[in-house]
Phi, psi and omega in degrees: 000122182237109180229143176256121181232157177290149179299135176263097188257134173227112184055040178079004181256129179281106181281350179298320179297318178296321179293325177295318179297316178297321178296316179296320179296318178295318179295321178296320180294314179296318179300317180294318180297314179294322180296320179299316179299317181288324181293321177298316177296318179300317181292318180296317181292317182292319177298318180296321177295319180291335181256013177060044175239177180269319183082188181298131182210016184254307185280105179081171178296128182058023178071021187290341179263008181298321179296320177297319178297318178296320178296318178296319178299313180296325182297326184262002177281163181289136178270108185272149176226110182300152182296319184270008184282151169280108193300314184294310183293322180299322180280333183280329188304317180300326179290326178291345176268321188275327182295312178300328180296321179283316185294326179296330179289343184296337184267004184270122173284126184251000180180194182105158182275114180256009180282148175055035177070023182292333175074026176072020181277136174235163178257128182220120182056037179077009179241146175274130182210159176275148178275058173204154186296317182207152177227073178292150180295345177242045186301320181293319176296325176299317178297316180296322178296318180291323177295330176288322179295326182299335178298325182296322179299315180291316182296313182291328177298316179289319181292319186283350183288337181073024182229151187286323182293313174300325179295318177298319178296320181290324177294318175301316183298315182296316179294316183293313185289324177292320181296311186279343177292331177295314178294321178298316181295321179293324176295319178292324178298327176295320176296316178299321180295325182282317185275334179078018181209150174261355178281130180296325179293318178294325178296320177292319179301323179289351181251013178295154181066038174061022175273062188288150180291339177297332176269321183293326181264355188086162185286340188297310179300325178296315179295320178296318178299318181296314181291313181293323177296322177297319177291323178297327181277355185060034179271153174303143007271020181250030185268042179288345179294325181235039182295113185293330185294323184242344183238016177066298178202001178079215191295338181252028179300320185272002182268151179211176174055222189291331180289322174294322178297326179293320175296318179298317179296318181296323181298313182283330176293322176296324179295318177295315181297316179297321177295318180295320178295319179297319177297319181294318186281324191242334189244022172083003179057225180282351184297136180180173182288148174262110186271341181215108191299321182301335177242046183298331182291339185277329189297316180302316179295323178295315178299319179299313181296320180296320179294319179295318178298324177298319177293317179299320176300320180296318179299316180292321179298317178298321179296320183282344189254315192261141173283164181290140177290151164288157186294322179293325176295322178300312182287324177299317180298319182290309188275327187260347182239299189293312182295312176299320180295316180295318180293317179297319179291323177299315178295324179294315179296319178297319178297320178295321178296317178296318179296320180293318180290329183270355180079020178285157175292129188286319186300313177298323179296318179297315181298316179297317180297318179295319179296318179296316178297319180295318179296318177296319178295321179295316177297319180294317179297321177296319179295319179295316180297320179295319179297320179292321178295318177297321180293322177294319179296320178296321179294321178297317179295323183286320185255021172068034176087003180268000183078181179290140178294136181274160179297337181267005179097161179084193181290160197257240207295323187251171185261013180291148181292158181293147173270145179254000000 
C-alpha cells in the first residue's frame, strides 16, 4: 500500500512513523496467529500422509478449521490451579514463553526490494520503511537474548506446578536449552563473521544475487544451526522435555484451558520464528529473482514464505522419521559433537578471513585447518569411545556380567553373551 499523506505533527514529532510501526506490529501479530493455526493443520495433515492416515477432515474444507475448533474448546475449558502451585509464577510462566516467540519475529525482514542495494525499503503512507517491525543494529544478539528468556517460561512452569513430573521436565529443559544454545550461538557467530553485521537487514543485503551464507560459511554452520534449533524448540527427536512415556506431559502437565493453549501456541510460534531466522541468516531471506516485473513487490515475500515452508516441512519430516533420543545421547551430541564442531569451524572461517586480508596463500591454510579439525575430531571420538567402554565395564561389574538392565527387563545394553 503506497499512499502520500501530510505529516501528522504533534509538538514537532511526526506521528505517522509511530503509526506505521504500530501497524507493522499489529500485522505481524495477526500473521503469526494465523500462521500458527495453519502450521498445526499442516503438521497434522503431513504426519497423517506419512503414516498412511487421513488426518483432520471434519472441521472446514480438508479439516483446515480443526485448529480453530480446538482453540475455542480450550478457551472455554476450566482453568485448573494445583493446590501446591506457586500461584503468581504458575500464571506468569505461559507469558514468559509466548512473548519472546512473538518479539523475536519482529527483527525478521519478510519482503521489500533488495535489488540494486535498495535494502528492502518500501513506501508506506508516503514514508520509506522496512518490511519488518524493527531492525536494531544488534538484531542477532537480540534474538539470542530472547531465546535465553524463553528458558525461564519452561523452567518456572515446571517448578511452580508443585508436581514431580513437571519439575523433571523443566530441569531437562533448562539443561537441554542451555547446552544447545551454545552451539546455536557459535553457528550464528560464523554468519556474523562472514557478513560483518549483526543487523538482519544488512545480513540479507549481503546475500543478494544468490550469494547465500549457507555457501559462504560452508554447510557445517547451517547443519549445526538446524540441529541445535530443533533441540531449542524441544521438537522431536529432542522432545525429552515433554516425553509422554516417562514424564506424562513434561513441564505443562498441570496446565489446562487457555494457559495450556498459550504453551501450545508458543511452541509452534517458536517453530515459525526459528524457521524465519534460519532463512534470514543462511538462505537469503526475502531476496530472490523477480520473474514478472509488474508485480515485483510480491516476489520477495513469496520467496520468503516458500523458504520458511521448506523449513517447516523439514521439522515435520524429522518428527515423522526419527525416534526420540535417550537423554545421555542428547547431552553427548550437544557437548561432545556440536559445540566442538561449531567452535572449530568458527576458528577455521576466522583463519581464512585473516589469511585473505593478509595475502597468505589460501590453499595451504585450508589444508592445515582441515588437518587440525580432523585431528581434534579424532581425539574427541577416541575420548567418547573410551568413556563409553569404561561405562560398559562398570555396568558389567555392577550387574555381574549381564550388562546394563534394559527398560524391557532382562540383561541390558550390549549383545555380548553372558559370563558364567
